C-alpha positions in Angstrom: 13.6 16.4 23.3 16.9 17.3 21.6 17.9 15.9 18.3 21.4 15.8 16.9 20.4 15.8 13.3 18.0 14.5 10.7 16.9 10.9 11.3 15.9 8.5 8.5 12.3 8.8 9.8 12.5 12.6 9.4 13.9 12.2 5.8 11.1 9.9 4.8 8.6 12.2 6.5 9.9 15.2 4.6 9.9 13.4 1.2 6.4 12.1 1.9 5.2 15.6 2.9 6.6 17.0 -0.3 4.6 14.5 -2.2 1.3 14.5 -0.2 1.3 18.0 1.4 -0.3 16.3 4.4 1.5 16.1 7.7 -0.7 13.2 8.9 -0.3 11.1 5.7 3.5 11.8 5.6 3.8 10.7 9.3 2.0 7.4 8.5 4.3 6.8 5.5 7.3 7.5 7.8 6.0 4.7 10.1 4.0 6.5 12.8 0.8 5.1 14.2 -2.2 6.7 12.5 -3.8 7.6 15.8 -1.0 10.1 16.7 0.2 10.8 13.2 -1.3 14.3 12.8 0.2 15.6 16.0 3.6 14.1 15.3 3.6 15.2 11.7 2.7 18.8 12.5 5.4 18.9 15.2 8.1 17.5 12.8 7.0 19.8 10.1 7.8 22.8 12.4 11.2 21.3 13.4 14.2 23.3 12.0 16.1 20.2 10.8 13.0 19.1 8.8 12.4 22.6 7.4 16.0 22.8 6.4 15.9 19.4 4.6 12.7 20.4 2.8 14.3 23.6 1.7 17.4 21.8 0.5 15.3 19.5 -1.6 13.3 22.4 -3.0 16.5 24.2 -3.9 18.0 21.1 -5.5 14.9 20.1 -7.5 12.9 23.3 -7.8 9.7 24.4 -6.2 7.7 21.8 -8.1 9.8 19.1 -6.3 9.4 16.6 -9.1 10.2 13.5 -6.9 10.2 11.4 -10.0 13.7 12.8 -10.6 14.9 11.4 -7.3 13.2 8.0 -7.4 16.5 6.2 -7.2 16.9 7.5 -3.7 16.6 4.9 -1.0 14.2 7.1 0.9 11.6 7.4 -1.8 11.3 3.6 -2.1 8.9 3.9 0.9 6.6 6.3 -0.9 4.1 4.8 -3.4 3.7 6.7 -6.6 0.4 7.3 -8.3 1.3 4.8 -11.0 2.0 2.1 -8.5 -1.2 2.7 -6.6 -3.2 2.5 -9.9 -1.4 -0.6 -10.9 -2.2 -2.3 -7.6 -5.8 -1.2 -7.8 -6.0 -2.6 -11.4 -4.6 -6.0 -10.3 -7.2 -6.1 -7.5 -9.9 -5.2 -9.9 -8.8 -8.0 -12.2 -8.7 -10.4 -9.2 -5.0 -11.0 -9.8 -4.0 -10.1 -6.3 -4.3 -12.9 -3.7 -5.1 -12.6 -0.1 -4.1 -15.1 2.6 -5.6 -16.1 5.9 -4.4 -18.4 8.6 -7.0 -21.0 9.5 -6.8 -23.5 12.3 -7.6 -27.0 11.5 -8.5 -29.5 14.2 -6.8 -32.9 13.8 -8.3 -35.8 15.8 -6.3 -39.0 16.3 -8.0 -41.9 17.9 -6.3 -45.1 19.2 -6.8 -47.7 21.8 -4.7 -47.8 25.0 -5.3 -50.8 27.3 -8.7 -51.4 25.8 -9.8 -47.8 26.1 -10.4 -45.5 23.2 -8.2 -42.4 23.5 -8.8 -39.4 21.2 -6.2 -36.6 20.9 -7.2 -33.4 19.3 -4.6 -30.9 18.1 -4.9 -27.7 16.1 -2.6 -27.0 13.2 -2.4 -23.6 11.5 -2.6 -23.6 7.7 -2.3 -20.6 5.3 -5.1 -20.4 2.7 -4.8 -18.1 -0.3 -7.8 -16.8 -2.2 -8.6 -14.2 -4.8 -9.7 -10.7 -3.8 -13.3 -10.5 -2.6 -15.9 -9.1 -5.0 -16.4 -6.2 -2.5 -12.7 -5.3 -2.8 -12.9 -5.6 -6.6 -15.8 -3.2 -6.7 -14.0 -0.7 -4.3 -10.9 -0.9 -6.5 -12.9 -0.2 -9.7 -14.7 2.7 -7.9 -11.4 4.2 -6.8 -9.9 3.9 -10.3 -13.0 5.6 -11.8 -12.9 8.4 -9.2 -9.3 9.0 -10.0 -10.0 9.4 -13.6 -13.1 11.6 -13.0 -11.1 13.9 -10.7 -8.1 13.9 -13.0 -10.0 15.0 -16.1 -9.6 18.7 -16.9 -11.5 18.5 -20.2 -8.3 18.4 -22.3 -7.8 16.0 -25.1 -4.7 14.5 -23.4 -6.6 13.6 -20.2 -9.4 12.0 -22.1 -7.1 9.7 -24.0 -5.9 8.0 -20.9 -8.1 5.2 -19.6 -8.0 2.0 -17.7 -9.4 -1.1 -19.5 -10.1 -4.1 -17.2 -10.3 -7.3 -19.2 -11.0 -10.7 -17.8 -7.9 -12.9 -17.6 -8.2 -16.1 -19.6 -6.0 -19.1 -18.9 -4.8 -20.4 -22.3 -2.9 -23.5 -21.3 -5.7 -26.0 -21.8 -7.7 -24.7 -18.8 -11.1 -23.5 -19.9 -11.9 -21.5 -16.8 -12.2 -17.7 -17.2 -10.8 -16.0 -14.1 
């Protein structure tokens, strides 16, 4: 397969690879199916155009490739930062995130036609929103705690950062504690 140049998918893959150092995870971020992501990612990582693009980014931003410096780029909008991931996990742990499901409601209408009772049944889809399940809350808290345990390097700076999960209280006359 011959390519004329670097595609948007290749650019996203390269930036994701610089951040994750995992061809499979970078391929998934670039939009590939997880089933074939590892094979595709390893192939793209060997491609000359992708290697040239990675080298160009490293030359421009240094070997550390601080992608925070290029967050304004359209391509990096697809890549979730660590802060974003922790913020989402925190919202889930506080049960601020809502999930939605489509449920089918059966509607029965009965009427009489020429003295006979006729019943028509139809199904209508409805979207139902609900707070995160407790199992998801526990998983989110577990992931946040694992991150902080792995991130600690026994320095005073790392010990000072923590996540405090407080219950949300509705103040506007509603006495429910969420």
